Structure formats: C-alpha cells, structure tokens
N, C-alpha and C positions, 0 to 999 in steps of 0.2 A: 641615544639621542645626542646630537651634537649642537654646538652653538648656533648653527644656521637654522636648526629646527625650532629653537626656542622663540617664544613671542614675548615682547616687552610687556610688562604689567601696565595696564591702563590706569591703575590707581597709583598715584604718586604722593604718599602721605607727607613727604618732606616739603612739598610745594604748598604754600598757604597764601590766601588772599584775605586781607583785613578790610572790613567795611564798617562804617558807623551805622548801626541799626537803631533808628529812633524808637524811643519808648512809644507804646500804643496810644497813651493818653497825653502826649506832649506836643501839642500843636505849635507852641512857641519854638520848640527845637526845630521842627520841620520848616517853619517859616524862616528861621534864621539860616538854615542850610540852603533853602531855595534862594535866598538873597546872595549867598556866597557863590552858588553855582551860576547865578545870573551874570556875575562879573565876568566869567569866562566866555559868555556868549556875546559880550559887547564888541562892537566893531573897533578895529585898530585905527588910531589916529596918531599923527606925529606929535601932537601936543600932550597926549596922555599915554604913558607907558605902563603896561601891565607887567609887574614884577612878581614872580612867585618864589617862595622860599620853602625849603624842606630841610629837615635836620634828623640826625640819628646819632646814637652813641654806640660804640663798639668796645667790648672788653678786649684788652690786649693780653695775650697769654704767651708763655714760653714753655717749652718742653722741660720736664724734670729729668726724664730718662731719654737716652738716645734711641730713636726708632730703629727697629730691626731693618736690615737691608732687604730690599725687594727681591723676590725670587720669581722665576718664570711660573706663570699659572696661579700665583697666589696674590691676593690684594696686599697693599702696604699695611703693615702692622705697627701700631704704636700704643703706648700706655695712655690710658685716659687721664692719668694724674697730670696736672699742670700747675704752674705758678702764675698767680695773677701779676700782671705787669702794667697796671694802670688802665685808664679808659681814654679813648679818643672820641671827641665830639666832631661830627662831620656836618658841614652846612653847605647847601647848594642854593644859589640864586640863579634864576633864569627869567628871560623875557621871551616866552614862546613865539609871539607873532614876529619878533625881530630876529629870532634865531640865536640870541645871546645866551650863553650859559657860562657860569664861573663856579669854581670850587675853592 
C-alpha cells in the first residue's frame, strides 16, 4: 500500500468546538443568552457601532533539549519536556458590520 492509496481519517480528535450548553432547568440563562444573540441581529446604523471583544491566554514555552534534525520519511522528533516561559494574554476587538478589526 502506498500513500496514494491511503484515505484520510474522517475523525479528527484534535479539532474541538466549544459551546455553552444551558442547564435543562435554567430558563433565566436561556433568556439572557437570547438577549445577547439578539444584539447581533440588529441593523447597522452610523450612530451605533457594534464592537465585539474576544480574549485568550497562551502559555509560552521554550525547548529544554535541542530537537533532532529532520530525516527524510520521518516526522520531526522533539522531547516533550519544556520550560515554562510566561503567559501571553491576547485581546481582539472588531466591529463586524464596518469591517474593522484590531489586535
């Protein structure tokens, strides 16, 4: 069997989607979520600007050991041990109807 005969796996466990799943008996939560979603459905006017914000934090790491040189036909190999090198907080603001985005 060669690489041309192999089929990519349909399951991709490294890809994940996160959603807020409301509790079954929490009507207040659902009502508040619907209010937020309604904001995105409003029409765009020059007097009111819709600004969205998103944030995430990422751990900064550095290698403790030098990775091995790549070889033909083998994936890159590196040691799983790392040294923590701080945390970065990322913020993004955007105004989708106007096309503005900043980081």
